[in-house]
DOGUDREN-571865 format. One record per residue (C-alpha): residue in three letters; x, y, z. Coordinates in steps of 0.5 Angstrom, whole numbers, plus 500, padded with zeros to 3 digits. Layout:
<recs>
ALAXYZ...
</recs>
This chain:
<recs>
MET502452133ILE507450138LYS510456143VAL516456147ALA518461152LEU526460154TYR528463161GLY534463165ARG539468168PRO543472164GLY549469160ALA545462161GLY545461153LYS537463152SER539466145THR544461143PHE539456145GLY533459141VAL537460135SER539452136LEU532450137GLY530454131GLN535451126GLU532444129PHE525446128MET526448121ALA530442119ALA524438121GLY520442116VAL516447121PRO516454120VAL519458126VAL517465128PRO522468133LEU519473137LYS522477143LEU518480148ALA523485150ALA523488143PRO520495145LEU525495150TYR531495145THR527500140LEU527505146GLN534503148ALA537505141VAL532512142VAL535513149HIS542512146VAL541517140PHE538522144ALA544522149GLY549523143ARG552516144PRO548511139LEU549504139LEU554501134GLY551495133PRO544491133GLY546486138GLN549491143GLN545492150ASP546497155GLY543492161LEU542497166LEU538501162LEU534496159ASN533494167ASP530501168LEU526501162ALA523495163GLY521497170HIS519503169LEU514501163ARG511495168ARG510500173ILE506505169ASN503499165SER504492167ALA502490160ALA506495157LEU510489154THR506483154ASP500486150PRO504488144PHE507481145ALA501477145ARG498481139ARG505479135VAL503472137ILE496472135GLN499475128ALA504469128ALA499464129GLU495466124LYS500467119HIS504460120PRO498456124GLY503450123GLY509453126VAL513455132VAL514461136VAL520461140CYS521467145ASP528467148ASP527473153MET521471158ARG522474165ALA519473171PRO513478171ASP511475164VAL510468166GLU503468167VAL501472161LEU505467157VAL502461160GLU495464158LEU498464151GLY500457151PHE507457151LEU511451154LEU516454159VAL523452158GLU529454163VAL536454160TRP541453166ALA548454166PRO553453172GLU554460175ARG562460173VAL560459166ARG554463166GLN558469169ALA564468164ARG559468158LYS555474161GLN562478161ALA564475154ARG558479151GLY561485151ASP555489153LEU555496154SER553495162PRO551488164GLY544488167ALA544487175ASP543480177ASP538482183HIS534486178VAL527484178THR527483171GLU533478172LEU531474177PRO529467176PRO521466175ASP517462180CYS515457176VAL516450174PRO519449167HIS516444162HIS523442160ARG530444163VAL536445159ILE543444162ASN548449158ASP554447161GLY558445155GLY559447148LEU555449142GLU555442139GLN552439146LEU547445146GLN545443139GLY544436141ARG539438147ALA535443142ALA534437137GLU532433143LEU527438145VAL524438138ARG523431138GLU519431145VAL514437143MET513435136PRO506432135
</recs>
């Protein structure tokens, strides 16, 4: 099984590239299993908003400050609170789709070591600062995550691949196709 973990600053285009990557793998006949390491955080975020009397309006809505805090506190309580369930989901995906690919589009600095141990290829998605900031603002998050929060800082690792996301969707799709050709056995 091929395992790809995308990382980059907020607004760099990780999720968009993850979708493009998945499309390219599927076009090559490879089953794709998208897995979000932070999936439990999105569940907790929704619960907090319901409890606060302000339910989220859509599944894609993000309260970045809340997500930063939730991730920080979960990792403070148990450093493996996010990575252990993620590892179990990766194992399940490998059992169900041994010839497939797992695409994780939300790797963060505290998770690098575990994802490397799980055999993930690390792919940095990078965008120029002004482009990244414009994309981040256009997302319409309830609150943007703090760029200086530990969960938003770039990991201290060397990527296996680096994707420059400084153009449009067509260019990004082309870069996804290039990456698929490079990592396919």
